[in-house]
OpenMM code with the backbone's topology and positions (N, CA, C; nanometers):
from openmm import Vec3, app, unit

residues = "MET THR ILE GLY VAL THR GLU ILE SER PRO ARG ALA ILE GLN ARG GLU ALA ASP ARG ARG PHE LYS GLY GLY TYR TYR CYS CYS GLU ALA LEU ILE SER THR ILE LYS ASP GLU LEU LYS LEU ASP VAL PRO ASP GLU VAL ILE ALA MET ALA SER GLY MET ALA VAL GLY ALA GLY LYS SER GLY CYS MET CYS GLY ALA LEU ASN GLY GLY ILE LEU ALA LEU GLY MET PHE PHE GLY ARG THR GLU GLN ALA GLY PRO THR ASP PRO LYS SER ILE LYS CYS LEU GLU LEU THR HIS GLU LEU HIS GLU TRP PHE LYS GLU HIS ASN GLY LYS ASN ALA ILE CYS CYS ARG VAL LEU THR ARG GLU PHE ASN MET GLY GLN GLY GLU HIS LYS GLU GLN CYS ILE TYR TYR THR GLY LEU CYS ALA TRP LYS VAL ALA GLN ILE ILE SER ARG GLU LEU GLY ILE LYS ASN ILE ASP GLU VAL ASP GLU PRO GLY GLU ARG ARG LYS ILE ALA ASP ILE".split()
positions = [
    Vec3(-6.2349, -8.0254, -6.9109),
    Vec3(-6.1820, -7.9034, -6.8542),
    Vec3(-6.0573, -7.9390, -6.7737),
    Vec3(-5.9552, -7.8590, -6.7874),
    Vec3(-5.8315, -7.8787, -6.7140),
    Vec3(-5.8228, -7.7774, -6.6007),
    Vec3(-5.7831, -7.8253, -6.4838),
    Vec3(-5.7605, -7.7408, -6.3674),
    Vec3(-5.6099, -7.7213, -6.3572),
    Vec3(-5.5654, -7.5966, -6.3510),
    Vec3(-5.4228, -7.5674, -6.3551),
    Vec3(-5.3578, -7.5454, -6.2200),
    Vec3(-5.4208, -7.5906, -6.1127),
    Vec3(-5.3624, -7.5758, -5.9791),
    Vec3(-5.3698, -7.7099, -5.9055),
    Vec3(-5.2830, -7.7238, -5.8070),
    Vec3(-5.2863, -7.8438, -5.7228),
    Vec3(-5.3229, -7.8092, -5.5789),
    Vec3(-5.3285, -7.6782, -5.5497),
    Vec3(-5.3683, -7.6338, -5.4170),
    Vec3(-5.4387, -7.4991, -5.4293),
    Vec3(-5.5289, -7.4729, -5.3344),
    Vec3(-5.6012, -7.3460, -5.3334),
    Vec3(-5.6198, -7.2978, -5.1898),
    Vec3(-5.6462, -7.1695, -5.1787),
    Vec3(-5.6834, -7.1097, -5.0517),
    Vec3(-5.8266, -7.0589, -5.0660),
    Vec3(-5.9243, -7.1294, -5.0084),
    Vec3(-6.0615, -7.0790, -5.0142),
    Vec3(-6.0763, -6.9372, -4.9596),
    Vec3(-5.9969, -6.9013, -4.8582),
    Vec3(-6.0037, -6.7646, -4.8043),
    Vec3(-5.9548, -6.6632, -4.9066),
    Vec3(-5.8491, -6.6954, -4.9802),
    Vec3(-5.8011, -6.6039, -5.0847),
    Vec3(-5.9046, -6.5934, -5.1967),
    Vec3(-5.9704, -6.7033, -5.2278),
    Vec3(-6.0761, -6.7022, -5.3290),
    Vec3(-6.1927, -6.6158, -5.2799),
    Vec3(-6.2256, -6.6258, -5.1541),
    Vec3(-6.3295, -6.5420, -5.0944),
    Vec3(-6.2944, -6.3934, -5.1110),
    Vec3(-6.1725, -6.3564, -5.0760),
    Vec3(-6.1292, -6.2154, -5.0860),
    Vec3(-6.1285, -6.1677, -5.2309),
    Vec3(-6.0858, -6.2537, -5.3223),
    Vec3(-6.0817, -6.2151, -5.4636),
    Vec3(-6.2221, -6.1963, -5.5196),
    Vec3(-6.3152, -6.2806, -5.4821),
    Vec3(-6.4540, -6.2633, -5.5264),
    Vec3(-6.5101, -6.1316, -5.4730),
    Vec3(-6.4796, -6.0995, -5.3479),
    Vec3(-6.5193, -5.9700, -5.2919),
    Vec3(-6.4629, -5.8559, -5.3779),
    Vec3(-6.3344, -5.8643, -5.4079),
    Vec3(-6.2663, -5.7588, -5.4841),
    Vec3(-6.3296, -5.7409, -5.6223),
    Vec3(-6.3624, -5.8517, -5.6866),
    Vec3(-6.4200, -5.8439, -5.8206),
    Vec3(-6.5619, -5.7861, -5.8180),
    Vec3(-6.6379, -5.8150, -5.7138),
    Vec3(-6.7706, -5.7530, -5.7007),
    Vec3(-6.7524, -5.6028, -5.6843),
    Vec3(-6.6628, -5.5635, -5.5943),
    Vec3(-6.6361, -5.4205, -5.5719),
    Vec3(-6.5858, -5.3536, -5.6992),
    Vec3(-6.5166, -5.4307, -5.7843),
    Vec3(-6.4591, -5.3773, -5.9070),
    Vec3(-6.5573, -5.3600, -6.0218),
    Vec3(-6.6790, -5.4109, -6.0077),
    Vec3(-6.7776, -5.3869, -6.1118),
    Vec3(-6.8571, -5.5064, -6.1607),
    Vec3(-6.8183, -5.6263, -6.1207),
    Vec3(-6.8997, -5.7422, -6.1562),
    Vec3(-7.0199, -5.7513, -6.0628),
    Vec3(-7.1254, -5.8163, -6.1087),
    Vec3(-7.2324, -5.8579, -6.0195),
    Vec3(-7.1822, -5.9780, -5.9412),
    Vec3(-7.2581, -6.0162, -5.8398),
    Vec3(-7.2211, -6.1254, -5.7502),
    Vec3(-7.1855, -6.2542, -5.8251),
    Vec3(-7.2743, -6.2971, -5.9130),
    Vec3(-7.2537, -6.4250, -5.9806),
    Vec3(-7.1358, -6.4179, -6.0778),
    Vec3(-7.1178, -6.3055, -6.1446),
    Vec3(-7.0034, -6.2895, -6.2347),
    Vec3(-6.8724, -6.2896, -6.1555),
    Vec3(-6.8726, -6.2208, -6.0411),
    Vec3(-6.7531, -6.2159, -5.9570),
    Vec3(-6.7132, -6.3555, -5.9118),
    Vec3(-6.8111, -6.4345, -5.8716),
    Vec3(-6.7830, -6.5696, -5.8242),
    Vec3(-6.7290, -6.6573, -5.9372),
    Vec3(-6.7968, -6.6581, -6.0499),
    Vec3(-6.7537, -6.7422, -6.1631),
    Vec3(-6.6154, -6.7000, -6.2128),
    Vec3(-6.5930, -6.5699, -6.2297),
    Vec3(-6.4634, -6.5246, -6.2812),
    Vec3(-6.3509, -6.5590, -6.1839),
    Vec3(-6.3789, -6.5499, -6.0546),
    Vec3(-6.2778, -6.5840, -5.9548),
    Vec3(-6.2449, -6.7324, -5.9586),
    Vec3(-6.3454, -6.8162, -5.9605),
    Vec3(-6.3210, -6.9611, -5.9675),
    Vec3(-6.2447, -6.9951, -6.0951),
    Vec3(-6.2870, -6.9379, -6.2074),
    Vec3(-6.2211, -6.9638, -6.3358),
    Vec3(-6.0724, -6.9271, -6.3293),
    Vec3(-6.0429, -6.8076, -6.2793),
    Vec3(-5.9046, -6.7593, -6.2798),
    Vec3(-5.8197, -6.8204, -6.1689),
    Vec3(-5.8736, -6.8309, -6.0496),
    Vec3(-5.7940, -6.8808, -5.9369),
    Vec3(-5.7636, -7.0301, -5.9480),
    Vec3(-5.8498, -7.1047, -6.0150),
    Vec3(-5.8232, -7.2462, -6.0373),
    Vec3(-5.7588, -7.2707, -6.1736),
    Vec3(-5.7315, -7.1610, -6.2437),
    Vec3(-5.6644, -7.1652, -6.3747),
    Vec3(-5.7331, -7.2647, -6.4688),
    Vec3(-5.8631, -7.2441, -6.4868),
    Vec3(-5.9421, -7.3326, -6.5718),
    Vec3(-5.9245, -7.2956, -6.7184),
    Vec3(-5.9207, -7.3942, -6.8026),
    Vec3(-5.9084, -7.3710, -6.9469),
    Vec3(-6.0474, -7.3617, -7.0102),
    Vec3(-6.1256, -7.2686, -6.9615),
    Vec3(-6.2599, -7.2448, -7.0158),
    Vec3(-6.2656, -7.1010, -7.0672),
    Vec3(-6.3502, -7.0747, -7.1656),
    Vec3(-6.3573, -6.9393, -7.2214),
    Vec3(-6.4232, -6.8403, -7.1254),
    Vec3(-6.3971, -6.7132, -7.1485),
    Vec3(-6.4576, -6.6086, -7.0666),
    Vec3(-6.6094, -6.6057, -7.0786),
    Vec3(-6.6632, -6.6716, -7.1776),
    Vec3(-6.8091, -6.6764, -7.1926),
    Vec3(-6.8781, -6.7416, -7.0735),
    Vec3(-6.8049, -6.8192, -6.9935),
    Vec3(-6.8674, -6.8742, -6.8728),
    Vec3(-6.9023, -6.7615, -6.7753),
    Vec3(-6.8251, -6.6530, -6.7789),
    Vec3(-6.8571, -6.5368, -6.6962),
    Vec3(-6.9825, -6.4697, -6.7517),
    Vec3(-6.9865, -6.4517, -6.8828),
    Vec3(-7.1039, -6.3917, -6.9465),
    Vec3(-7.2297, -6.4738, -6.9192),
    Vec3(-7.2153, -6.6044, -6.9134),
    Vec3(-7.3272, -6.6932, -6.8859),
    Vec3(-7.3911, -6.6607, -6.7509),
    Vec3(-7.3118, -6.6101, -6.6583),
    Vec3(-7.3608, -6.5791, -6.5245),
    Vec3(-7.4262, -6.4413, -6.5146),
    Vec3(-7.4088, -6.3572, -6.6127),
    Vec3(-7.4555, -6.2181, -6.6040),
    Vec3(-7.6037, -6.2048, -6.5730),
    Vec3(-7.6860, -6.2849, -6.6325),
    Vec3(-7.8296, -6.2744, -6.6122),
    Vec3(-7.8786, -6.3232, -6.4772),
    Vec3(-7.7910, -6.3872, -6.4008),
    Vec3(-7.8324, -6.4436, -6.2722),
    Vec3(-7.8279, -6.3409, -6.1594),
    Vec3(-7.7839, -6.2192, -6.1894),
    Vec3(-7.7673, -6.1161, -6.0868),
    Vec3(-7.9009, -6.0648, -6.0342),
    Vec3(-7.8947, -6.0123, -5.9131),
    Vec3(-8.0087, -5.9506, -5.8447),
    Vec3(-8.1286, -6.0454, -5.8473),
    Vec3(-8.1011, -6.1677, -5.8092),
    Vec3(-8.2078, -6.2673, -5.7997),
    Vec3(-8.2609, -6.3106, -5.9341),
    Vec3(-8.1761, -6.3239, -6.0336),
    Vec3(-8.2091, -6.3656, -6.1705),
    Vec3(-8.2816, -6.2540, -6.2457),
    Vec3(-8.2025, -6.1738, -6.3148),
    Vec3(-8.2578, -6.0683, -6.3993),
    Vec3(-8.3338, -5.9615, -6.3232),
    Vec3(-8.2862, -5.9276, -6.2063),
    Vec3(-8.3498, -5.8277, -6.1189),
    Vec3(-8.4900, -5.8685, -6.0738),
    Vec3(-8.5174, -5.9979, -6.0722),
    Vec3(-8.6493, -6.0449, -6.0293),
    Vec3(-8.6588, -6.0586, -5.8777),
    Vec3(-8.5435, -6.0578, -5.8094),
    Vec3(-8.5439, -6.0715, -5.6649),
    Vec3(-8.5635, -6.2142, -5.6174),
    Vec3(-8.5485, -6.3097, -5.7064),
    Vec3(-8.5650, -6.4504, -5.6669),
    Vec3(-8.4362, -6.5019, -5.6021),
    Vec3(-8.3864, -6.6167, -5.6405),
    Vec3(-8.2720, -6.6753, -5.5715),
    Vec3(-8.1485, -6.5854, -5.5803),
    Vec3(-8.0805, -6.5706, -5.4691),
    Vec3(-7.9600, -6.4890, -5.4564),
    Vec3(-7.8616, -6.5183, -5.5696),
    Vec3(-7.8121, -6.4132, -5.6338),
    Vec3(-7.7186, -6.4281, -5.7446),
    Vec3(-7.5866, -6.4909, -5.7042),
    Vec3(-7.5407, -6.4653, -5.5817),
    Vec3(-7.4172, -6.5298, -5.5353),
    Vec3(-7.4361, -6.6806, -5.5283),
    Vec3(-7.5508, -6.7229, -5.4773),
    Vec3(-7.5808, -6.8660, -5.4731),
    Vec3(-7.5957, -6.9208, -5.6144),
    Vec3(-7.6622, -6.8467, -5.7023),
    Vec3(-7.6721, -6.8876, -5.8426),
    Vec3(-7.5337, -6.9068, -5.9036),
    Vec3(-7.4416, -6.8132, -5.8786),
    Vec3(-7.3058, -6.8260, -5.9302),
    Vec3(-7.2358, -6.9491, -5.8756),
    Vec3(-7.2582, -6.9771, -5.7472),
    Vec3(-7.1994, -7.0963, -5.6874),
    Vec3(-7.2512, -7.2235, -5.7501),
    Vec3(-7.3803, -7.2258, -5.7786),
    Vec3(-7.4400, -7.3429, -5.8433),
    Vec3(-7.3843, -7.3602, -5.9840),
    Vec3(-7.3703, -7.2504, -6.0572),
    Vec3(-7.3114, -7.2582, -6.1917),
    Vec3(-7.1680, -7.3107, -6.1839),
    Vec3(-7.0919, -7.2632, -6.0863),
    Vec3(-6.9532, -7.3091, -6.0713),
    Vec3(-6.9480, -7.4587, -6.0410),
    Vec3(-7.0340, -7.5047, -5.9516),
    Vec3(-7.0361, -7.6485, -5.9226),
    Vec3(-7.0740, -7.7284, -6.0466),
    Vec3(-7.1693, -7.6776, -6.1234),
    Vec3(-7.2076, -7.7456, -6.2473),
    Vec3(-7.0932, -7.7544, -6.3460),
    Vec3(-7.0093, -7.6506, -6.3496),
    Vec3(-6.8950, -7.6503, -6.4408),
    Vec3(-6.8000, -7.7665, -6.4074),
    Vec3(-6.7864, -7.7980, -6.2797),
    Vec3(-6.6978, -7.9065, -6.2378),
    Vec3(-6.7655, -8.0424, -6.2352),
    Vec3(-6.8881, -8.0465, -6.1891),
    Vec3(-6.9504, -8.1745, -6.1593),
    Vec3(-7.0725, -8.2061, -6.2445),
    Vec3(-7.1112, -8.1124, -6.3301),
    Vec3(-7.2287, -8.1333, -6.4142),
    Vec3(-7.2008, -8.2243, -6.5320),
    Vec3(-7.3014, -8.2447, -6.6113),
    Vec3(-7.2897, -8.3366, -6.7243),
    Vec3(-7.3181, -8.2645, -6.8561),
    Vec3(-7.2773, -8.3259, -6.9625),
    Vec3(-7.3006, -8.2717, -7.0971),
    Vec3(-7.3726, -8.3717, -7.1869),
    Vec3(-7.4094, -8.4849, -7.1316),
    Vec3(-7.4783, -8.5871, -7.2101),
    Vec3(-7.6148, -8.6176, -7.1496),
    Vec3(-7.7070, -8.6564, -7.2323),
    Vec3(-7.8428, -8.6905, -7.1887),
    Vec3(-7.8444, -8.8344, -7.1398),
    Vec3(-7.8220, -8.8501, -7.0106),
    Vec3(-7.8095, -8.9847, -6.9559),
    Vec3(-7.9185, -9.0178, -6.8542),
    Vec3(-8.0217, -8.9379, -6.8459),
    Vec3(-8.1326, -8.9679, -6.7566),
    Vec3(-8.1050, -8.9332, -6.6115),
    Vec3(-8.2064, -8.9449, -6.5279),
    Vec3(-8.1953, -8.9018, -6.3882),
    Vec3(-8.1107, -8.9918, -6.2993),
    Vec3(-8.0758, -9.1102, -6.3461),
    Vec3(-7.9924, -9.1984, -6.2633),
    Vec3(-7.8437, -9.1862, -6.2978),
    Vec3(-7.8098, -9.0956, -6.3869),
    Vec3(-7.6706, -9.0708, -6.4243),
    Vec3(-7.5919, -9.0293, -6.2996),
    Vec3(-7.4830, -9.0997, -6.2664),
    Vec3(-7.4055, -9.0662, -6.1461),
    Vec3(-7.3557, -8.9216, -6.1443),
    Vec3(-7.3193, -8.8649, -6.2604),
    Vec3(-7.2747, -8.7250, -6.2631),
    Vec3(-7.3879, -8.6325, -6.2225),
    Vec3(-7.5064, -8.6593, -6.2724),
    Vec3(-7.6223, -8.5772, -6.2378),
    Vec3(-7.6528, -8.5876, -6.0891),
    Vec3(-7.6510, -8.7071, -6.0387),
    Vec3(-7.6793, -8.7289, -5.8963),
    Vec3(-7.5774, -8.6557, -5.8101),
    Vec3(-7.4491, -8.6666, -5.8437),
    Vec3(-7.3433, -8.6014, -5.7660),
    Vec3(-7.3577, -8.4495, -5.7716),
    Vec3(-7.3819, -8.3949, -5.8892),
    Vec3(-7.3960, -8.2504, -5.9041),
    Vec3(-7.5144, -8.1994, -5.8222),
    Vec3(-7.6245, -8.2703, -5.8257),
    Vec3(-7.7415, -8.2300, -5.7480),
    Vec3(-7.7140, -8.2380, -5.5978),
    Vec3(-7.6410, -8.3384, -5.5545),
    Vec3(-7.6053, -8.3504, -5.4120),
    Vec3(-7.5196, -8.2326, -5.3671),
    Vec3(-7.4200, -8.1971, -5.4480),
    Vec3(-7.3314, -8.0870, -5.4113),
    Vec3(-7.4046, -7.9530, -5.4157),
    Vec3(-7.4928, -7.9375, -5.5125),
    Vec3(-7.5740, -7.8164, -5.5209),
    Vec3(-7.6637, -7.8048, -5.3980),
    Vec3(-7.7235, -7.9151, -5.3586),
    Vec3(-7.8079, -7.9154, -5.2387),
    Vec3(-7.7255, -7.8792, -5.1150),
    Vec3(-7.6047, -7.9340, -5.1069),
    Vec3(-7.5160, -7.9016, -4.9950),
    Vec3(-7.4903, -7.7515, -4.9887),
    Vec3(-7.4556, -7.6901, -5.1034),
    Vec3(-7.4292, -7.5464, -5.1080),
    Vec3(-7.5546, -7.4673, -5.0690),
    Vec3(-7.6676, -7.5048, -5.1249),
    Vec3(-7.7943, -7.4378, -5.0970),
    Vec3(-7.8247, -7.4373, -4.9476),
    Vec3(-7.8194, -7.5540, -4.8859),
    Vec3(-7.8524, -7.5654, -4.7440),
    Vec3(-7.7497, -7.4936, -4.6573),
    Vec3(-7.6226, -7.5034, -4.6940),
    Vec3(-7.5170, -7.4372, -4.6183),
    Vec3(-7.5351, -7.2858, -4.6241),
    Vec3(-7.5592, -7.2330, -4.7435),
    Vec3(-7.5765, -7.0888, -4.7580),
    Vec3(-7.6973, -7.0400, -4.6789),
    Vec3(-7.8046, -7.1112, -4.6878),
    Vec3(-7.9269, -7.0742, -4.6156),
    Vec3(-7.8998, -7.0698, -4.4646),
    Vec3(-7.8276, -7.1670, -4.4151),
    Vec3(-7.7983, -7.1759, -4.2722),
    Vec3(-7.6966, -7.0712, -4.2270),
    Vec3(-7.6007, -7.0350, -4.3131),
    Vec3(-7.4889, -6.9512, -4.2712),
    Vec3(-7.4980, -6.8045, -4.3126),
    Vec3(-7.6011, -6.7640, -4.3835),
    Vec3(-7.6062, -6.6235, -4.4260),
    Vec3(-7.6676, -6.5311, -4.3217),
    Vec3(-7.7145, -6.5860, -4.2117),
    Vec3(-7.7677, -6.5045, -4.1050),
    Vec3(-7.9153, -6.4709, -4.1184),
    Vec3(-7.9771, -6.5103, -4.2288),
    Vec3(-8.1178, -6.4776, -4.2504),
    Vec3(-8.2029, -6.5991, -4.2844),
    Vec3(-8.1408, -6.7165, -4.2883),
    Vec3(-8.2106, -6.8416, -4.3170),
    Vec3(-8.2975, -6.8319, -4.4424),
    Vec3(-8.2403, -6.7728, -4.5469),
    Vec3(-8.3149, -6.7522, -4.6714),
    Vec3(-8.2198, -6.7611, -4.7893),
    Vec3(-8.2766, -6.7810, -4.9077),
    Vec3(-8.1986, -6.7757, -5.0318),
    Vec3(-8.2579, -6.6754, -5.1293),
    Vec3(-8.3733, -6.6213, -5.0972),
    Vec3(-8.4447, -6.5277, -5.1847),
    Vec3(-8.3829, -6.3886, -5.1730),
    Vec3(-8.3417, -6.3316, -5.2846),
    Vec3(-8.2800, -6.1993, -5.2879),
    Vec3(-8.3698, -6.0946, -5.2203),
    Vec3(-8.4977, -6.0994, -5.2477),
    Vec3(-8.5907, -6.0030, -5.1862),
    Vec3(-8.5906, -6.0132, -5.0349),
    Vec3(-8.5843, -6.1343, -4.9835),
    Vec3(-8.5826, -6.1539, -4.8387),
    Vec3(-8.4479, -6.1104, -4.7812),
    Vec3(-8.3410, -6.1474, -4.8481),
    Vec3(-8.2067, -6.1147, -4.7998),
    Vec3(-8.1798, -5.9644, -4.7991),
    Vec3(-8.2439, -5.8907, -4.8889),
    Vec3(-8.2160, -5.7471, -4.9031),
    Vec3(-8.3338, -5.6590, -4.8642),
    Vec3(-8.4331, -5.7139, -4.8027),
    Vec3(-8.5583, -5.6447, -4.7707),
    Vec3(-8.5377, -5.5076, -4.7074),
    Vec3(-8.4468, -5.4970, -4.6120),
    Vec3(-8.4342, -5.3718, -4.5368),
    Vec3(-8.3391, -5.2695, -4.6001),
    Vec3(-8.2872, -5.2982, -4.7192),
    Vec3(-8.1873, -5.2107, -4.7802),
    Vec3(-8.2382, -5.1414, -4.9063),
    Vec3(-8.1738, -5.0290, -4.9402),
    Vec3(-8.1959, -4.9640, -5.0690),
    Vec3(-8.1099, -5.0360, -5.1718),
    Vec3(-8.1726, -5.0832, -5.2784),
    Vec3(-8.1060, -5.1656, -5.3794),
    Vec3(-7.9804, -5.0993, -5.4351),
    Vec3(-7.8697, -5.1737, -5.4306),
    Vec3(-7.7445, -5.1328, -5.4928),
    Vec3(-7.6669, -5.0261, -5.4193),
    Vec3(-7.7070, -4.9890, -5.2990),
    Vec3(-7.6388, -4.8828, -5.2275),
    Vec3(-7.5901, -4.9315, -5.0913),
    Vec3(-7.4874, -4.8679, -5.0409),
    Vec3(-7.4367, -4.8853, -4.9058),
    Vec3(-7.4459, -5.0244, -4.8483),
    Vec3(-7.5329, -5.0394, -4.7493),
    Vec3(-7.5436, -5.1647, -4.6765),
    Vec3(-7.5869, -5.2802, -4.7662),
    Vec3(-7.6734, -5.2539, -4.8637),
    Vec3(-7.7154, -5.3590, -4.9567),
    Vec3(-7.5951, -5.4140, -5.0314),
    Vec3(-7.5143, -5.3247, -5.0872),
    Vec3(-7.3980, -5.3701, -5.1641),
    Vec3(-7.2981, -5.4426, -5.0732),
    Vec3(-7.2765, -5.3906, -4.9536),
    Vec3(-7.1844, -5.4568, -4.8608),
    Vec3(-7.2308, -5.5986, -4.8276),
    Vec3(-7.3601, -5.6142, -4.8056),
    Vec3(-7.4129, -5.7468, -4.7765),
    Vec3(-7.3952, -5.8394, -4.8965),
    Vec3(-7.4205, -5.7903, -5.0158),
    Vec3(-7.4067, -5.8742, -5.1349),
    Vec3(-7.2611, -5.9119, -5.1604),
    Vec3(-7.1704, -5.8198, -5.1321),
    Vec3(-7.0276, -5.8519, -5.1415),
    Vec3(-6.9949, -5.9650, -5.0427),
    Vec3(-7.0468, -5.9521, -4.9218),
    Vec3(-7.0256, -6.0558, -4.8202),
    Vec3(-7.0790, -6.1905, -4.8670),
    Vec3(-7.2014, -6.1938, -4.9196),
    Vec3(-7.2602, -6.3192, -4.9661),
    Vec3(-7.1810, -6.3789, -5.0820),
    Vec3(-7.1300, -6.2929, -5.1696),
    Vec3(-7.0500, -6.3401, -5.2822),
    Vec3(-6.9247, -6.4106, -5.2318),
    Vec3(-6.8539, -6.3472, -5.1395),
    Vec3(-6.7345, -6.4093, -5.0819),
    Vec3(-6.7665, -6.5370, -5.0057),
    Vec3(-6.8768, -6.5341, -4.9324),
    Vec3(-6.9191, -6.6508, -4.8558),
    Vec3(-6.9431, -6.7705, -4.9484),
    Vec3(-7.0163, -6.7476, -5.0568),
    Vec3(-7.0432, -6.8565, -5.1523),
    Vec3(-6.9153, -6.9004, -5.2235),
    Vec3(-6.8302, -6.8050, -5.2597),
    Vec3(-6.7043, -6.8406, -5.3267),
    Vec3(-6.6190, -6.9277, -5.2358),
    Vec3(-6.6138, -6.8918, -5.1068),
    Vec3(-6.5385, -6.9736, -5.0115),
    Vec3(-6.5926, -7.1156, -5.0074),
    Vec3(-6.7242, -7.1301, -4.9943),
    Vec3(-6.7831, -7.2636, -4.9816),
    Vec3(-6.7654, -7.3442, -5.1096),
    Vec3(-6.7830, -7.2806, -5.2248),
    Vec3(-6.7628, -7.3507, -5.3523),
    Vec3(-6.6180, -7.3998, -5.3622),
    Vec3(-6.5220, -7.3149, -5.3272),
    Vec3(-6.3806, -7.3548, -5.3316),
    Vec3(-6.3554, -7.4702, -5.2354),
    Vec3(-6.4185, -7.4654, -5.1189),
    Vec3(-6.4027, -7.5720, -5.0205),
    Vec3(-6.4592, -7.7033, -5.0742),
    Vec3(-6.5758, -7.6983, -5.1368),
    Vec3(-6.6373, -7.8193, -5.1934),
    Vec3(-6.5498, -7.8748, -5.3063),
    Vec3(-6.5058, -7.7886, -5.3963),
    Vec3(-6.4213, -7.8318, -5.5083),
    Vec3(-6.2939, -7.8967, -5.4554),
    Vec3(-6.2311, -7.8318, -5.3588),
    Vec3(-6.1086, -7.8847, -5.2994),
    Vec3(-6.1318, -8.0247, -5.2419),
    Vec3(-6.2350, -8.0368, -5.1646),
    Vec3(-6.2672, -8.1644, -5.0996),
    Vec3(-6.2984, -8.2733, -5.2017),
    Vec3(-6.3827, -8.2428, -5.2979),
    Vec3(-6.4302, -8.3429, -5.3935),
    Vec3(-6.3247, -8.3845, -5.4951),
    Vec3(-6.2359, -8.2919, -5.5325),
    Vec3(-6.1374, -8.3225, -5.6361),
    Vec3(-5.9979, -8.3492, -5.5806),
    Vec3(-5.9841, -8.3449, -5.4483),
    Vec3(-5.8546, -8.3732, -5.3876),
    Vec3(-5.7518, -8.2645, -5.4118),
    Vec3(-5.7978, -8.1415, -5.4318),
    Vec3(-5.7075, -8.0271, -5.4451),
    Vec3(-5.6726, -7.9810, -5.3042),
    Vec3(-5.5454, -7.9659, -5.2763),
    Vec3(-5.5022, -7.9305, -5.1419),
    Vec3(-5.5588, -7.7941, -5.1013),
    Vec3(-5.6213, -7.7901, -4.9841),
    Vec3(-5.6714, -7.6664, -4.9233),
    Vec3(-5.5602, -7.6160, -4.8321),
    Vec3(-5.4974, -7.5032, -4.8679),
    Vec3(-5.3809, -7.4565, -4.7927),
    Vec3(-5.4159, -7.3694, -4.6722),
    Vec3(-5.5430, -7.3429, -4.6519),
    Vec3(-5.5831, -7.2666, -4.5343),
    Vec3(-5.5675, -7.3534, -4.4097),
    Vec3(-5.5157, -7.2959, -4.3033),
    Vec3(-5.4962, -7.3714, -4.1796),
    Vec3(-5.6283, -7.4146, -4.1188),
    Vec3(-5.7269, -7.3261, -4.1237),
    Vec3(-5.8581, -7.3552, -4.0676),
    Vec3(-5.9568, -7.3574, -4.1820),
    Vec3(-6.0365, -7.4613, -4.1907),
    Vec3(-6.1303, -7.4775, -4.3006),
    Vec3(-6.2650, -7.4119, -4.2678),
    Vec3(-6.2624, -7.2788, -4.2586),
    Vec3(-6.3849, -7.2016, -4.2375),
    Vec3(-6.3646, -7.0659, -4.3023),
    Vec3(-6.4725, -6.9915, -4.3274),
    Vec3(-6.4565, -6.8628, -4.3959),
    Vec3(-6.3612, -6.7714, -4.3214),
    Vec3(-6.2943, -6.6846, -4.3956),
    Vec3(-6.2031, -6.5881, -4.3359),
    Vec3(-6.2746, -6.4921, -4.2432),
    Vec3(-6.1978, -6.4130, -4.1719),
    Vec3(-6.2547, -6.3165, -4.0781),
    Vec3(-6.3496, -6.2222, -4.1509),
    Vec3(-6.4712, -6.2143, -4.1044),
    Vec3(-6.5730, -6.1298, -4.1650),
    Vec3(-6.6603, -6.0694, -4.0564),
    Vec3(-6.7230, -5.9604, -4.0883),
    Vec3(-6.8230, -5.9053, -3.9975),
    Vec3(-6.9472, -5.9909, -4.0042),
    Vec3(-7.0226, -5.9931, -3.8970),
    Vec3(-7.1494, -6.0640, -3.8965),
    Vec3(-7.2494, -5.9841, -3.9795),
    Vec3(-7.3419, -6.0531, -4.0431),
    Vec3(-7.4451, -5.9863, -4.1235),
    Vec3(-7.5164, -5.8802, -4.0412),
    Vec3(-7.5445, -5.9078, -3.9151),
    Vec3(-7.6160, -5.8123, -3.8315),
    Vec3(-7.5369, -5.6815, -3.8156),
    Vec3(-7.4044, -5.6881, -3.8314),
    Vec3(-7.3215, -5.5694, -3.8198),
    Vec3(-7.3123, -5.4888, -3.9475),
    Vec3(-7.3626, -5.5447, -4.0579),
    Vec3(-7.3527, -5.4748, -4.1860),
    Vec3(-7.4617, -5.3715, -4.1968),
] * unit.nanometer
topology = app.Topology()
chain = topology.addChain("A")
for resn in residues:
    res = topology.addResidue(resn, chain)
    for name in ("N", "CA", "C"):
        topology.addAtom(name, app.Element.getBySymbol(name[0]), res)
């Protein structure tokens, strides 16, 4: 896979993922499509389709958050493997480490110490108002962190002055 940029703004990627969710994608599709386009990846649009089933906690099951699922898929696209090399394969080990980093970071920073869609959205009506706003927020949050990890790991210049998510409302305010 070829990356067509030498610098990125994780905050701009965060805003674009938000915009794409608002525009009609689910969380995981918004994240994958944003990473694909903003990093100018030479991968087919089918990578976006691959993420479609991960929405609403994987097929509306309410399990793991779709934004986090999209982030994991994006990390796999960069750091995953395509060969059967066993559990000691350095690519596999690295991808699992980065996935774990994203998982733990998201759990700690989403304001609810959870990754389960049902837990994250418990108090909301599915797909409406506050629920959608929260999911848009989580999508941007994961997109920001994925962009930050990619930038750090691949030596792509992060052009944001401060390496933290852009200005956002707190989850409690949503």
